PDB file of N, CA, C and O in Angstrom:
ATOM      1  N   MET A   1     123.472 100.161  57.070  1.00  0.00           N
ATOM      2  CA  MET A   1     122.904  99.660  58.289  1.00  0.00           C
ATOM      3  C   MET A   1     123.571  98.317  58.621  1.00  0.00           C
ATOM      4  O   MET A   1     123.638  97.429  57.771  1.00  0.00           O
ATOM      5  N   ALA A   2     124.052  98.176  59.827  1.00  0.00           N
ATOM      6  CA  ALA A   2     124.697  96.942  60.259  1.00  0.00           C
ATOM      7  C   ALA A   2     123.640  95.907  60.619  1.00  0.00           C
ATOM      8  O   ALA A   2     122.622  96.210  61.240  1.00  0.00           O
ATOM      9  N   THR A   3     123.920  94.682  60.207  1.00  0.00           N
ATOM     10  CA  THR A   3     123.020  93.601  60.580  1.00  0.00           C
ATOM     11  C   THR A   3     123.678  92.772  61.678  1.00  0.00           C
ATOM     12  O   THR A   3     124.899  92.627  61.729  1.00  0.00           O
ATOM     13  N   THR A   4     122.857  92.250  62.526  1.00  0.00           N
ATOM     14  CA  THR A   4     123.397  91.397  63.583  1.00  0.00           C
ATOM     15  C   THR A   4     123.083  89.950  63.247  1.00  0.00           C
ATOM     16  O   THR A   4     122.009  89.637  62.733  1.00  0.00           O
ATOM     17  N   ASN A   5     124.011  89.092  63.535  1.00  0.00           N
ATOM     18  CA  ASN A   5     123.838  87.672  63.277  1.00  0.00           C
ATOM     19  C   ASN A   5     123.434  87.008  64.584  1.00  0.00           C
ATOM     20  O   ASN A   5     124.286  86.669  65.406  1.00  0.00           O
ATOM     21  N   LYS A   6     122.161  86.827  64.767  1.00  0.00           N
ATOM     22  CA  LYS A   6     121.647  86.196  65.977  1.00  0.00           C
ATOM     23  C   LYS A   6     121.640  84.694  65.779  1.00  0.00           C
ATOM     24  O   LYS A   6     120.941  84.178  64.907  1.00  0.00           O
ATOM     25  N   LYS A   7     122.412  83.997  66.581  1.00  0.00           N
ATOM     26  CA  LYS A   7     122.423  82.546  66.520  1.00  0.00           C
ATOM     27  C   LYS A   7     121.436  81.993  67.530  1.00  0.00           C
ATOM     28  O   LYS A   7     121.154  82.597  68.565  1.00  0.00           O
ATOM     29  N   THR A   8     120.924  80.826  67.191  1.00  0.00           N
ATOM     30  CA  THR A   8     120.054  80.153  68.144  1.00  0.00           C
ATOM     31  C   THR A   8     120.915  79.554  69.257  1.00  0.00           C
ATOM     32  O   THR A   8     122.136  79.459  69.129  1.00  0.00           O
ATOM     33  N   ALA A   9     120.268  79.155  70.336  1.00  0.00           N
ATOM     34  CA  ALA A   9     120.987  78.506  71.436  1.00  0.00           C
ATOM     35  C   ALA A   9     121.688  77.246  70.936  1.00  0.00           C
ATOM     36  O   ALA A   9     122.823  76.974  71.329  1.00  0.00           O
ATOM     37  N   MET A  10     121.031  76.481  70.081  1.00  0.00           N
ATOM     38  CA  MET A  10     121.629  75.241  69.580  1.00  0.00           C
ATOM     39  C   MET A  10     122.812  75.525  68.671  1.00  0.00           C
ATOM     40  O   MET A  10     123.814  74.811  68.722  1.00  0.00           O
ATOM     41  N   GLN A  11     122.714  76.556  67.838  1.00  0.00           N
ATOM     42  CA  GLN A  11     123.848  76.919  66.988  1.00  0.00           C
ATOM     43  C   GLN A  11     125.042  77.343  67.846  1.00  0.00           C
ATOM     44  O   GLN A  11     126.180  76.966  67.565  1.00  0.00           O
ATOM     45  N   THR A  12     124.782  78.111  68.870  1.00  0.00           N
ATOM     46  CA  THR A  12     125.847  78.531  69.781  1.00  0.00           C
ATOM     47  C   THR A  12     126.446  77.321  70.481  1.00  0.00           C
ATOM     48  O   THR A  12     127.665  77.209  70.612  1.00  0.00           O
ATOM     49  N   TYR A  13     125.582  76.415  70.930  1.00  0.00           N
ATOM     50  CA  TYR A  13     126.037  75.180  71.580  1.00  0.00           C
ATOM     51  C   TYR A  13     126.948  74.393  70.634  1.00  0.00           C
ATOM     52  O   TYR A  13     128.035  73.970  71.027  1.00  0.00           O
ATOM     53  N   GLU A  14     126.511  74.198  69.401  1.00  0.00           N
ATOM     54  CA  GLU A  14     127.291  73.425  68.430  1.00  0.00           C
ATOM     55  C   GLU A  14     128.640  74.083  68.140  1.00  0.00           C
ATOM     56  O   GLU A  14     129.655  73.395  68.034  1.00  0.00           O
ATOM     57  N   ASP A  15     128.656  75.402  68.013  1.00  0.00           N
ATOM     58  CA  ASP A  15     129.916  76.121  67.804  1.00  0.00           C
ATOM     59  C   ASP A  15     130.867  75.883  68.976  1.00  0.00           C
ATOM     60  O   ASP A  15     132.052  75.612  68.781  1.00  0.00           O
ATOM     61  N   ARG A  16     130.340  75.987  70.179  1.00  0.00           N
ATOM     62  CA  ARG A  16     131.178  75.820  71.364  1.00  0.00           C
ATOM     63  C   ARG A  16     131.632  74.377  71.527  1.00  0.00           C
ATOM     64  O   ARG A  16     132.767  74.129  71.935  1.00  0.00           O
ATOM     65  N   ALA A  17     130.770  73.429  71.215  1.00  0.00           N
ATOM     66  CA  ALA A  17     131.155  72.017  71.280  1.00  0.00           C
ATOM     67  C   ALA A  17     132.275  71.732  70.279  1.00  0.00           C
ATOM     68  O   ALA A  17     133.217  71.000  70.584  1.00  0.00           O
ATOM     69  N   GLN A  18     132.167  72.313  69.084  1.00  0.00           N
ATOM     70  CA  GLN A  18     133.219  72.144  68.085  1.00  0.00           C
ATOM     71  C   GLN A  18     134.530  72.761  68.583  1.00  0.00           C
ATOM     72  O   GLN A  18     135.597  72.171  68.418  1.00  0.00           O
ATOM     73  N   ASP A  19     134.449  73.932  69.182  1.00  0.00           N
ATOM     74  CA  ASP A  19     135.646  74.575  69.741  1.00  0.00           C
ATOM     75  C   ASP A  19     136.276  73.700  70.823  1.00  0.00           C
ATOM     76  O   ASP A  19     137.498  73.567  70.883  1.00  0.00           O
ATOM     77  N   ILE A  20     135.447  73.108  71.675  1.00  0.00           N
ATOM     78  CA  ILE A  20     135.965  72.258  72.751  1.00  0.00           C
ATOM     79  C   ILE A  20     136.651  71.032  72.155  1.00  0.00           C
ATOM     80  O   ILE A  20     137.709  70.624  72.634  1.00  0.00           O
ATOM     81  N   GLY A  21     136.069  70.446  71.129  1.00  0.00           N
ATOM     82  CA  GLY A  21     136.721  69.320  70.459  1.00  0.00           C
ATOM     83  C   GLY A  21     138.080  69.703  69.900  1.00  0.00           C
ATOM     84  O   GLY A  21     139.047  68.952  70.027  1.00  0.00           O
ATOM     85  N   ALA A  22     138.151  70.868  69.285  1.00  0.00           N
ATOM     86  CA  ALA A  22     139.424  71.344  68.742  1.00  0.00           C
ATOM     87  C   ALA A  22     140.430  71.599  69.862  1.00  0.00           C
ATOM     88  O   ALA A  22     141.612  71.283  69.722  1.00  0.00           O
ATOM     89  N   LEU A  23     139.962  72.169  70.973  1.00  0.00           N
ATOM     90  CA  LEU A  23     140.854  72.407  72.107  1.00  0.00           C
ATOM     91  C   LEU A  23     141.370  71.099  72.698  1.00  0.00           C
ATOM     92  O   LEU A  23     142.522  71.023  73.126  1.00  0.00           O
ATOM     93  N   MET A  24     140.530  70.078  72.725  1.00  0.00           N
ATOM     94  CA  MET A  24     140.964  68.786  73.260  1.00  0.00           C
ATOM     95  C   MET A  24     142.027  68.155  72.360  1.00  0.00           C
ATOM     96  O   MET A  24     142.991  67.566  72.849  1.00  0.00           O
ATOM     97  N   THR A  25     141.848  68.281  71.051  1.00  0.00           N
ATOM     98  CA  THR A  25     142.862  67.785  70.120  1.00  0.00           C
ATOM     99  C   THR A  25     144.168  68.545  70.299  1.00  0.00           C
ATOM    100  O   THR A  25     145.246  67.951  70.310  1.00  0.00           O
ATOM    101  N   TRP A  26     144.065  69.842  70.437  1.00  0.00           N
ATOM    102  CA  TRP A  26     145.233  70.692  70.647  1.00  0.00           C
ATOM    103  C   TRP A  26     145.910  70.316  71.965  1.00  0.00           C
ATOM    104  O   TRP A  26     147.137  70.251  72.034  1.00  0.00           O
ATOM    105  N   LEU A  27     145.130  70.072  72.995  1.00  0.00           N
ATOM    106  CA  LEU A  27     145.677  69.658  74.285  1.00  0.00           C
ATOM    107  C   LEU A  27     146.454  68.359  74.141  1.00  0.00           C
ATOM    108  O   LEU A  27     147.553  68.239  74.682  1.00  0.00           O
ATOM    109  N   GLN A  28     145.903  67.380  73.419  1.00  0.00           N
ATOM    110  CA  GLN A  28     146.608  66.120  73.219  1.00  0.00           C
ATOM    111  C   GLN A  28     147.927  66.354  72.509  1.00  0.00           C
ATOM    112  O   GLN A  28     148.939  65.756  72.875  1.00  0.00           O
ATOM    113  N   ASP A  29     147.934  67.209  71.505  1.00  0.00           N
ATOM    114  CA  ASP A  29     149.181  67.537  70.801  1.00  0.00           C
ATOM    115  C   ASP A  29     150.198  68.152  71.750  1.00  0.00           C
ATOM    116  O   ASP A  29     151.376  67.796  71.718  1.00  0.00           O
ATOM    117  N   GLU A  30     149.748  69.075  72.594  1.00  0.00           N
ATOM    118  CA  GLU A  30     150.655  69.734  73.546  1.00  0.00           C
ATOM    119  C   GLU A  30     151.161  68.755  74.598  1.00  0.00           C
ATOM    120  O   GLU A  30     152.299  68.872  75.052  1.00  0.00           O
ATOM    121  N   LEU A  31     150.322  67.784  74.995  1.00  0.00           N
ATOM    122  CA  LEU A  31     150.767  66.762  75.937  1.00  0.00           C
ATOM    123  C   LEU A  31     151.903  65.929  75.347  1.00  0.00           C
ATOM    124  O   LEU A  31     152.838  65.554  76.055  1.00  0.00           O
ATOM    125  N   GLU A  32     151.818  65.644  74.062  1.00  0.00           N
ATOM    126  CA  GLU A  32     152.875  64.880  73.399  1.00  0.00           C
ATOM    127  C   GLU A  32     154.187  65.667  73.374  1.00  0.00           C
ATOM    128  O   GLU A  32     155.254  65.096  73.602  1.00  0.00           O
ATOM    129  N   VAL A  33     154.115  66.948  73.104  1.00  0.00           N
ATOM    130  CA  VAL A  33     155.309  67.804  73.127  1.00  0.00           C
ATOM    131  C   VAL A  33     155.874  67.867  74.543  1.00  0.00           C
ATOM    132  O   VAL A  33     157.085  67.776  74.742  1.00  0.00           O
ATOM    133  N   HIS A  34     154.986  68.023  75.524  1.00  0.00           N
ATOM    134  CA  HIS A  34     155.387  68.108  76.923  1.00  0.00           C
ATOM    135  C   HIS A  34     156.054  66.804  77.364  1.00  0.00           C
ATOM    136  O   HIS A  34     157.056  66.824  78.079  1.00  0.00           O
ATOM    137  N   GLU A  35     155.496  65.681  76.937  1.00  0.00           N
ATOM    138  CA  GLU A  35     156.065  64.375  77.290  1.00  0.00           C
ATOM    139  C   GLU A  35     157.485  64.228  76.742  1.00  0.00           C
ATOM    140  O   GLU A  35     158.370  63.711  77.425  1.00  0.00           O
ATOM    141  N   ALA A  36     157.696  64.681  75.517  1.00  0.00           N
ATOM    142  CA  ALA A  36     159.042  64.615  74.930  1.00  0.00           C
ATOM    143  C   ALA A  36     160.030  65.430  75.754  1.00  0.00           C
ATOM    144  O   ALA A  36     161.167  65.006  75.960  1.00  0.00           O
ATOM    145  N   LYS A  37     159.603  66.593  76.225  1.00  0.00           N
ATOM    146  CA  LYS A  37     160.473  67.419  77.067  1.00  0.00           C
ATOM    147  C   LYS A  37     160.744  66.729  78.394  1.00  0.00           C
ATOM    148  O   LYS A  37     161.868  66.764  78.894  1.00  0.00           O
ATOM    149  N   ALA A  38     159.722  66.100  78.969  1.00  0.00           N
ATOM    150  CA  ALA A  38     159.894  65.396  80.243  1.00  0.00           C
ATOM    151  C   ALA A  38     160.846  64.217  80.091  1.00  0.00           C
ATOM    152  O   ALA A  38     161.676  63.969  80.966  1.00  0.00           O
ATOM    153  N   LYS A  39     160.731  63.499  78.998  1.00  0.00           N
ATOM    154  CA  LYS A  39     161.633  62.364  78.755  1.00  0.00           C
ATOM    155  C   LYS A  39     163.073  62.821  78.549  1.00  0.00           C
ATOM    156  O   LYS A  39     164.014  62.100  78.882  1.00  0.00           O
ATOM    157  N   ALA A  40     163.237  64.013  78.002  1.00  0.00           N
ATOM    158  CA  ALA A  40     164.584  64.552  77.794  1.00  0.00           C
ATOM    159  C   ALA A  40     165.215  65.018  79.098  1.00  0.00           C
ATOM    160  O   ALA A  40     166.432  65.193  79.165  1.00  0.00           O
ATOM    161  N   ASP A  41     164.417  65.219  80.124  1.00  0.00           N
ATOM    162  CA  ASP A  41     164.898  65.696  81.436  1.00  0.00           C
ATOM    163  C   ASP A  41     164.167  64.918  82.538  1.00  0.00           C
ATOM    164  O   ASP A  41     163.390  65.497  83.296  1.00  0.00           O
ATOM    165  N   PRO A  42     164.422  63.588  82.624  1.00  0.00           N
ATOM    166  CA  PRO A  42     163.609  62.724  83.484  1.00  0.00           C
ATOM    167  C   PRO A  42     163.734  62.979  84.980  1.00  0.00           C
ATOM    168  O   PRO A  42     162.920  62.467  85.749  1.00  0.00           O
ATOM    169  N   GLN A  43     164.702  63.732  85.409  1.00  0.00           N
ATOM    170  CA  GLN A  43     164.857  64.025  86.838  1.00  0.00           C
ATOM    171  C   GLN A  43     164.110  65.283  87.261  1.00  0.00           C
ATOM    172  O   GLN A  43     164.061  65.608  88.447  1.00  0.00           O
ATOM    173  N   ASN A  44     163.539  65.979  86.315  1.00  0.00           N
ATOM    174  CA  ASN A  44     162.872  67.252  86.572  1.00  0.00           C
ATOM    175  C   ASN A  44     161.409  67.009  86.948  1.00  0.00           C
ATOM    176  O   ASN A  44     160.594  66.633  86.105  1.00  0.00           O
ATOM    177  N   TYR A  45     161.092  67.229  88.225  1.00  0.00           N
ATOM    178  CA  TYR A  45     159.714  67.046  88.688  1.00  0.00           C
ATOM    179  C   TYR A  45     158.792  68.181  88.246  1.00  0.00           C
ATOM    180  O   TYR A  45     157.581  68.104  88.458  1.00  0.00           O
ATOM    181  N   GLY A  46     159.330  69.211  87.651  1.00  0.00           N
ATOM    182  CA  GLY A  46     158.506  70.319  87.173  1.00  0.00           C
ATOM    183  C   GLY A  46     157.473  69.870  86.149  1.00  0.00           C
ATOM    184  O   GLY A  46     156.350  70.374  86.126  1.00  0.00           O
ATOM    185  N   TYR A  47     157.858  68.924  85.307  1.00  0.00           N
ATOM    186  CA  TYR A  47     156.923  68.432  84.298  1.00  0.00           C
ATOM    187  C   TYR A  47     155.757  67.678  84.950  1.00  0.00           C
ATOM    188  O   TYR A  47     154.607  67.828  84.538  1.00  0.00           O
ATOM    189  N   ALA A  48     156.059  66.878  85.957  1.00  0.00           N
ATOM    190  CA  ALA A  48     154.995  66.190  86.701  1.00  0.00           C
ATOM    191  C   ALA A  48     154.102  67.222  87.399  1.00  0.00           C
ATOM    192  O   ALA A  48     152.885  67.053  87.468  1.00  0.00           O
ATOM    193  N   GLY A  49     154.710  68.279  87.909  1.00  0.00           N
ATOM    194  CA  GLY A  49     153.938  69.353  88.532  1.00  0.00           C
ATOM    195  C   GLY A  49     153.016  70.041  87.547  1.00  0.00           C
ATOM    196  O   GLY A  49     151.876  70.372  87.873  1.00  0.00           O
ATOM    197  N   ASP A  50     153.516  70.254  86.346  1.00  0.00           N
ATOM    198  CA  ASP A  50     152.667  70.839  85.297  1.00  0.00           C
ATOM    199  C   ASP A  50     151.422  69.993  85.084  1.00  0.00           C
ATOM    200  O   ASP A  50     150.310  70.513  85.001  1.00  0.00           O
ATOM    201  N   LEU A  51     151.625  68.666  84.997  1.00  0.00           N
ATOM    202  CA  LEU A  51     150.491  67.786  84.754  1.00  0.00           C
ATOM    203  C   LEU A  51     149.555  67.721  85.955  1.00  0.00           C
ATOM    204  O   LEU A  51     148.352  67.517  85.792  1.00  0.00           O
ATOM    205  N   GLY A  52     150.096  67.894  87.158  1.00  0.00           N
ATOM    206  CA  GLY A  52     149.233  67.967  88.336  1.00  0.00           C
ATOM    207  C   GLY A  52     148.289  69.151  88.235  1.00  0.00           C
ATOM    208  O   GLY A  52     147.112  69.045  88.579  1.00  0.00           O
ATOM    209  N   ASN A  53     148.801  70.270  87.766  1.00  0.00           N
ATOM    210  CA  ASN A  53     147.978  71.467  87.585  1.00  0.00           C
ATOM    211  C   ASN A  53     146.916  71.248  86.508  1.00  0.00           C
ATOM    212  O   ASN A  53     145.756  71.615  86.692  1.00  0.00           O
ATOM    213  N   VAL A  54     147.314  70.653  85.389  1.00  0.00           N
ATOM    214  CA  VAL A  54     146.378  70.374  84.304  1.00  0.00           C
ATOM    215  C   VAL A  54     145.302  69.394  84.774  1.00  0.00           C
ATOM    216  O   VAL A  54     144.118  69.580  84.494  1.00  0.00           O
ATOM    217  N   LYS A  55     145.726  68.347  85.492  1.00  0.00           N
ATOM    218  CA  LYS A  55     144.774  67.355  86.002  1.00  0.00           C
ATOM    219  C   LYS A  55     143.742  68.015  86.920  1.00  0.00           C
ATOM    220  O   LYS A  55     142.551  67.715  86.830  1.00  0.00           O
ATOM    221  N   ALA A  56     144.186  68.896  87.788  1.00  0.00           N
ATOM    222  CA  ALA A  56     143.264  69.575  88.709  1.00  0.00           C
ATOM    223  C   ALA A  56     142.240  70.408  87.937  1.00  0.00           C
ATOM    224  O   ALA A  56     141.056  70.409  88.274  1.00  0.00           O
ATOM    225  N   LYS A  57     142.690  71.106  86.916  1.00  0.00           N
ATOM    226  CA  LYS A  57     141.775  71.935  86.124  1.00  0.00           C
ATOM    227  C   LYS A  57     140.790  71.074  85.334  1.00  0.00           C
ATOM    228  O   LYS A  57     139.607  71.400  85.244  1.00  0.00           O
ATOM    229  N   LEU A  58     141.284  69.976  84.766  1.00  0.00           N
ATOM    230  CA  LEU A  58     140.392  69.085  84.022  1.00  0.00           C
ATOM    231  C   LEU A  58     139.386  68.410  84.948  1.00  0.00           C
ATOM    232  O   LEU A  58     138.231  68.206  84.572  1.00  0.00           O
ATOM    233  N   THR A  59     139.821  68.065  86.154  1.00  0.00           N
ATOM    234  CA  THR A  59     138.909  67.482  87.140  1.00  0.00           C
ATOM    235  C   THR A  59     137.810  68.471  87.483  1.00  0.00           C
ATOM    236  O   THR A  59     136.645  68.094  87.601  1.00  0.00           O
ATOM    237  N   GLU A  60     138.175  69.725  87.641  1.00  0.00           N
ATOM    238  CA  GLU A  60     137.180  70.764  87.935  1.00  0.00           C
ATOM    239  C   GLU A  60     136.160  70.880  86.801  1.00  0.00           C
ATOM    240  O   GLU A  60     134.960  71.003  87.045  1.00  0.00           O
ATOM    241  N   ILE A  61     136.638  70.842  85.586  1.00  0.00           N
ATOM    242  CA  ILE A  61     135.752  70.937  84.428  1.00  0.00           C
ATOM    243  C   ILE A  61     134.827  69.721  84.368  1.00  0.00           C
ATOM    244  O   ILE A  61     133.621  69.862  84.165  1.00  0.00           O
ATOM    245  N   LEU A  62     135.397  68.529  84.547  1.00  0.00           N
ATOM    246  CA  LEU A  62     134.592  67.318  84.498  1.00  0.00           C
ATOM    247  C   LEU A  62     133.564  67.288  85.623  1.00  0.00           C
ATOM    248  O   LEU A  62     132.425  66.869  85.416  1.00  0.00           O
ATOM    249  N   ALA A  63     133.960  67.726  86.801  1.00  0.00           N
ATOM    250  CA  ALA A  63     133.020  67.780  87.927  1.00  0.00           C
ATOM    251  C   ALA A  63     131.854  68.713  87.587  1.00  0.00           C
ATOM    252  O   ALA A  63     130.703  68.413  87.903  1.00  0.00           O
ATOM    253  N   PHE A  64     132.148  69.813  86.960  1.00  0.00           N
ATOM    254  CA  PHE A  64     131.112  70.774  86.571  1.00  0.00           C
ATOM    255  C   PHE A  64     130.134  70.165  85.568  1.00  0.00           C
ATOM    256  O   PHE A  64     128.918  70.252  85.739  1.00  0.00           O
ATOM    257  N   LEU A  65     130.683  69.545  84.514  1.00  0.00           N
ATOM    258  CA  LEU A  65     129.827  69.011  83.461  1.00  0.00           C
ATOM    259  C   LEU A  65     129.062  67.759  83.883  1.00  0.00           C
ATOM    260  O   LEU A  65     127.927  67.550  83.455  1.00  0.00           O
ATOM    261  N   SER A  66     129.678  66.933  84.715  1.00  0.00           N
ATOM    262  CA  SER A  66     129.073  65.641  85.056  1.00  0.00           C
ATOM    263  C   SER A  66     128.284  65.675  86.359  1.00  0.00           C
ATOM    264  O   SER A  66     127.599  64.712  86.702  1.00  0.00           O
ATOM    265  N   ASN A  67     128.381  66.778  87.076  1.00  0.00           N
ATOM    266  CA  ASN A  67     127.713  66.908  88.367  1.00  0.00           C
ATOM    267  C   ASN A  67     128.221  65.872  89.369  1.00  0.00           C
ATOM    268  O   ASN A  67     127.472  65.402  90.226  1.00  0.00           O
ATOM    269  N   ASN A  68     129.500  65.525  89.249  1.00  0.00           N
ATOM    270  CA  ASN A  68     130.183  64.660  90.208  1.00  0.00           C
ATOM    271  C   ASN A  68     131.098  65.525  91.059  1.00  0.00           C
ATOM    272  O   ASN A  68     131.392  66.668  90.710  1.00  0.00           O
ATOM    273  N   ASP A  69     131.543  64.973  92.172  1.00  0.00           N
ATOM    274  CA  ASP A  69     132.515  65.723  92.961  1.00  0.00           C
ATOM    275  C   ASP A  69     133.925  65.226  92.656  1.00  0.00           C
ATOM    276  O   ASP A  69     134.115  64.185  92.027  1.00  0.00           O
ATOM    277  N   ASP A  70     134.900  65.993  93.117  1.00  0.00           N
ATOM    278  CA  ASP A  70     136.301  65.671  92.850  1.00  0.00           C
ATOM    279  C   ASP A  70     136.673  64.280  93.350  1.00  0.00           C
ATOM    280  O   ASP A  70     137.446  63.567  92.712  1.00  0.00           O
ATOM    281  N   ARG A  71     136.114  63.902  94.496  1.00  0.00           N
ATOM    282  CA  ARG A  71     136.448  62.601  95.088  1.00  0.00           C
ATOM    283  C   ARG A  71     135.986  61.466  94.181  1.00  0.00           C
ATOM    284  O   ARG A  71     136.724  60.503  93.977  1.00  0.00           O
ATOM    285  N   ALA A  72     134.788  61.563  93.641  1.00  0.00           N
ATOM    286  CA  ALA A  72     134.279  60.520  92.744  1.00  0.00           C
ATOM    287  C   ALA A  72     135.153  60.408  91.497  1.00  0.00           C
ATOM    288  O   ALA A  72     135.416  59.308  91.010  1.00  0.00           O
ATOM    289  N   ILE A  73     135.585  61.519  91.003  1.00  0.00           N
ATOM    290  CA  ILE A  73     136.447  61.509  89.820  1.00  0.00           C
ATOM    291  C   ILE A  73     137.805  60.913  90.165  1.00  0.00           C
ATOM    292  O   ILE A  73     138.349  60.127  89.390  1.00  0.00           O
ATOM    293  N   ALA A  74     138.357  61.277  91.317  1.00  0.00           N
ATOM    294  CA  ALA A  74     139.645  60.715  91.750  1.00  0.00           C
ATOM    295  C   ALA A  74     139.545  59.198  91.906  1.00  0.00           C
ATOM    296  O   ALA A  74     140.461  58.472  91.520  1.00  0.00           O
ATOM    297  N   GLU A  75     138.437  58.719  92.470  1.00  0.00           N
ATOM    298  CA  GLU A  75     138.244  57.274  92.635  1.00  0.00           C
ATOM    299  C   GLU A  75     138.149  56.583  91.276  1.00  0.00           C
ATOM    300  O   GLU A  75     138.721  55.510  91.083  1.00  0.00           O
ATOM    301  N   ALA A  76     137.435  57.187  90.347  1.00  0.00           N
ATOM    302  CA  ALA A  76     137.318  56.609  89.002  1.00  0.00           C
ATOM    303  C   ALA A  76     138.674  56.542  88.313  1.00  0.00           C
ATOM    304  O   ALA A  76     138.985  55.557  87.642  1.00  0.00           O
ATOM    305  N   LEU A  77     139.477  57.582  88.476  1.00  0.00           N
ATOM    306  CA  LEU A  77     140.811  57.594  87.886  1.00  0.00           C
ATOM    307  C   LEU A  77     141.681  56.506  88.506  1.00  0.00           C
ATOM    308  O   LEU A  77     142.422  55.825  87.797  1.00  0.00           O
ATOM    309  N   ALA A  78     141.596  56.340  89.819  1.00  0.00           N
ATOM    310  CA  ALA A  78     142.366  55.298  90.509  1.00  0.00           C
ATOM    311  C   ALA A  78     141.969  53.918  89.994  1.00  0.00           C
ATOM    312  O   ALA A  78     142.829  53.063  89.782  1.00  0.00           O
ATOM    313  N   ASP A  79     140.676  53.699  89.792  1.00  0.00           N
ATOM    314  CA  ASP A  79     140.205  52.428  89.255  1.00  0.00           C
ATOM    315  C   ASP A  79     140.748  52.178  87.850  1.00  0.00           C
ATOM    316  O   ASP A  79     141.089  51.045  87.509  1.00  0.00           O
ATOM    317  N   LEU A  80     140.828  53.222  87.039  1.00  0.00           N
ATOM    318  CA  LEU A  80     141.349  53.097  85.684  1.00  0.00           C
ATOM    319  C   LEU A  80     142.831  52.732  85.679  1.00  0.00           C
ATOM    320  O   LEU A  80     143.290  52.017  84.788  1.00  0.00           O
ATOM    321  N   ARG A  81     143.581  53.217  86.664  1.00  0.00           N
ATOM    322  CA  ARG A  81     145.007  52.923  86.753  1.00  0.00           C
ATOM    323  C   ARG A  81     145.271  51.511  87.243  1.00  0.00           C
ATOM    324  O   ARG A  81     146.357  50.976  87.018  1.00  0.00           O
ATOM    325  N   ASN A  82     144.314  50.902  87.899  1.00  0.00           N
ATOM    326  CA  ASN A  82     144.507  49.538  88.455  1.00  0.00           C
ATOM    327  C   ASN A  82     144.083  48.464  87.502  1.00  0.00           C
ATOM    328  O   ASN A  82     144.183  47.280  87.823  1.00  0.00           O
TER     329      ASN A  82
END
């Protein structure tokens, strides 16, 4: 007879939070590799375009989790750059 492993909502939450942390670390590692490629080909705007796509997706995720809109996030990012 097969048994099912029913996790609680909190256990599922913790598993997913851990996965997200691992994905963020992996993303940082990939950004470092991507940066090295961009530095090796500094005239190639494709790398900047890649990051524009990543930024848009991360903004969407942050807007979802924080209940902010894209404009508020863009303003916060602009403030951080200044």
